[in-house]
N, C-alpha and C positions, 0 to 999 in steps of 0.2 A: 332355858329352861325355867323357870323360879323354882326354888328351894320347896317349896308348898307344891309344886306338882310335881316334882318328883319324887316328894315323899311318899302323895297320893297314887303314883304311877308304880312304884316301889312297893308300896304294901298292895296294891292289885296282884304282883306276883306273889308275892311272899304269902297270902293269906290264903288262896285256892290250897295247895299244897301242905301246908301246916294244917288246914282242917283235915284232909281227909288220911292224913300220915300220922297225927297226933293227934287232934281232939275228938277223933268221931272215933279210932279206935280205943281210946283212953274211956267214952262214952260205956264202951261195951254192949251195946244193943246188939240185939238179933237182926232178922234179915228187915223184919217190917218196920222197925226203932229205925235201923240205918236208912231205909227207904223216904220214910218220913222227916228226918233229920238233914239228908243231903236236899232234900225239896225245899225243907223252908232254908236252908241257908243258902242255894242256890237264887233264891227269890229273895232273898235279904238283900246277899251279896250282888245282885243284879240292879236291884232299887238303889243299895246306898253306892253303885257305881255309875250309876246312869245307863244300864244297858239298851242295848236296841236290837230284842229278837226279830222283828217285823217277821214273824209266824205267819201270817196269812197273805204276804208279798205272792203274788200269781206266782211270778217266776221261780219264787223259791221253791212254789212247791212243784213247778211243775220242773226243776230240774230235780229235788228231791226224787220224786219219782219216777223220772227215767235213770236216774241212780241206782235206787235201791231196785229195778226190774231187770238192772243188768247180775246184780250182785246176786238176786235172785236166783237169777239166768245158771248162774255160775256154781251155785250150790244145786241145783236142778244136776247140771251135766256133772259135778263131782260126783253125786250119790247114783249117776245112773253108769259109770265105771264100778266095776267090782273094784280094783285094788286099792281107787282113791276111798271109794265109800266104805271099805275095811279101816281105811286110815283113820277118817273120819269117827268111825264108829269108837276107836280107840282113846280118843280123848275123854280126861275124865270128867262126871257129872259137876257142876260149878252152882247147883242150887239143891245142895242136901238138906236145906230146912221147910220146903217148899215145897207142893207140887209142882210139876213144869208149866201146867196151865197159868197158875198164879206169876210162876216167874218170867212168861213170857206176857204176860197180860198187864203185869202191874208193875214189877222192880225192874225190868228192863228199859221198858217208854219213859217209868214215871222217875225213879231213883237213879238211872243210868243216861241215859240220853234225853230227859230235859234236865237232870241237875246240870250234865257235864256243858250241852250247848250252851243252855243259858250264861253258864261262868266262862266258858273259854270262848265261843264262837260270838256271841250276842255281847259280851263285854267287855271281856280283856283283851280280847283282838282287836277290835274298835278304840281301845287306850294305846296297846301297843303301836300301832299303826300311825295315831296322833302324835305322839313321841318322837317315834323313833321313824316311821317311813314303812310301806308296807313290806320292803326286803326284811327288813329287820324285824319289825313285829311279826311278821310270820313265823320267822326261826325261833324268835322268845318264846312265843304261844305255844308252838308245839314241844318245844321244851318242858314249857311248865306243864303242859297237857301230860307229857311222859314223864315227869317226877311226880303228879298226882298219882301215878301208878304204884309209888315205891311200896306201902304199906299192903295193898290187895296183893301183888305180887310175892310179898312174903307170905300172907296170911297160905296161898295158893300152894307155898314150895315153889313157886318158880324163879326162872334166874330174874335177878333184879336188871342187871346192865340188858339184858336182851328185852326184858319188860320195856324200861323205857325208851329202847331206840325203836321197837317195834309199834309202840303207843305214839312215839315220837311222830313217826313217818304217819300215823294214822291221825294226829291232831294236825300235818302240817296239808293233808291231802282235805280233811271237813276243813279247816281255815282255808283253803286254796278255793273250794266249794261255795263257802259261805261269802267269800267277798265276791265271786263271781256274782252269784246269784242275788247280792245285797241283801242276805235273811240267813237266819242260822234255820229254816225250816229246811234249805236243802243239807247241807249238813246231818239234821237230825233223820231225816229219812234214811239217810244210806248208812248214817251209826245205827241206826233200827235194824232196817234190814241185814247189816252186818252183825250184831248180835243178837237176835230173834233166830234169823236165819242158821247162824254157828248153832245156837240150842237145838233147834228143831232138826238139825241136818246131820249131829252128830246122835239124836237118839234115834235120826230114824238107820242110821248109819248101823247103829248100836243092834236095832231089831231084824235090817233085811240082813246081815251080816251074822244071824246067830250068836250075839252075845248076851251073855246072862251078867245078871249082878248080881254083887257079893258072893 
């Protein structure tokens, strides 16, 4: 591998965590500003690194819809069981600055799913696969995705090591699905189902379980 290619690959790995953990928090933006900034960053990153999202690939859409349906069924089953419904209702509200509708319709799909899938599955994973092979590329991509979540974990008061571990596993699954479908659409649908489903299910769990806010 040439020095130029090594430098380019290293930059591709370092830039996303640096953006999300240092630059974006330093900007001090509200949630709407963060969504706009993340969208711009992801788009610029993908253009600069020649990302290949293949959003409209039929197989990607098909795999994504199937995966999302499985996740939705899992949330529905969890809500149907009183004990697990109660556990869902205990999760903290992660969207205090905006309405639930705005959170699930704008900030999760655009600020989180579009941005992260464009950066990681559409752009970084193919670069790492080309440089190191699929096995090592998958592990490096997943770990970088985990490191992306350090600052959000601190802001939410969550365990940083646990967050890195969980999101790295999630990144590995998203990456596997994206490689299999040859499209970022598949992990994007799955990612959307997990995040939107979690936000909606936790609220339904609180409502059905009799929780009161404040």
